[in-house]
Wavefront OBJ file of the C-alpha trace (Angstrom):
o trace
v -8.576 2.992 17.884
v -5.782 3.254 15.350
v -2.306 1.836 15.828
v 1.016 2.352 14.102
v 2.466 -0.580 12.167
v 6.167 -0.538 11.312
v 8.017 -2.607 8.748
v 11.310 -2.433 6.934
v 11.723 -1.534 3.269
v 14.362 0.181 1.174
v 14.549 3.975 0.983
v 14.305 3.758 -2.794
v 11.116 1.668 -2.717
v 9.534 3.921 -0.083
v 10.305 7.067 -2.080
v 8.902 5.554 -5.287
v 5.708 4.436 -3.519
v 5.163 7.818 -1.883
v 5.643 9.564 -5.230
v 3.042 7.357 -6.909
v 0.389 7.552 -4.190
v 0.766 11.321 -4.109
v -0.018 11.451 -7.847
v -3.120 9.351 -7.237
v -4.269 11.616 -4.410
v -4.196 8.869 -1.795
v -1.893 8.055 1.089
v 0.521 5.208 1.641
v -1.667 4.218 4.591
v -4.644 3.918 2.211
v -2.695 1.427 0.100
v -1.502 -0.628 3.055
v -4.921 -0.637 4.749
v -6.520 -1.796 1.503
v -4.117 -4.730 1.269
v -4.679 -5.625 4.925
v -8.469 -5.527 4.471
v -8.141 -7.766 1.406
v -6.062 -10.259 3.368
v -8.470 -10.335 6.324
v -11.534 -10.722 4.085
v -10.150 -13.312 1.650
v -7.305 -14.890 3.560
v -5.023 -14.154 0.636
v -3.187 -11.249 -0.942
v -3.261 -10.752 -4.683
v -1.195 -8.468 -6.851
v -2.757 -7.296 -10.069
v -1.024 -8.012 -13.369
v -2.362 -4.636 -14.479
v -1.177 -2.139 -11.850
v -2.968 1.113 -11.219
v -0.864 3.665 -13.063
v -0.150 7.131 -11.768
l 1 2 3 4 5 6 7 8 9 10 11 12 13 14 15 16 17 18 19 20 21 22 23 24 25 26 27 28 29 30 31 32 33 34 35 36 37 38 39 40 41 42 43 44 45 46 47 48 49 50 51 52 53 54
């Protein structure tokens, strides 16, 4: 069963994120689910110093 998770962010940040994930051929949900899985598995969230570039 899937659920909807809501959180607040700026319009500018949301637009920039959507633009980048579209270029990569993935969805914003893919990015967020990946970070949530990482947190559940490791108990921590890391942010790469070398971001995936679109």
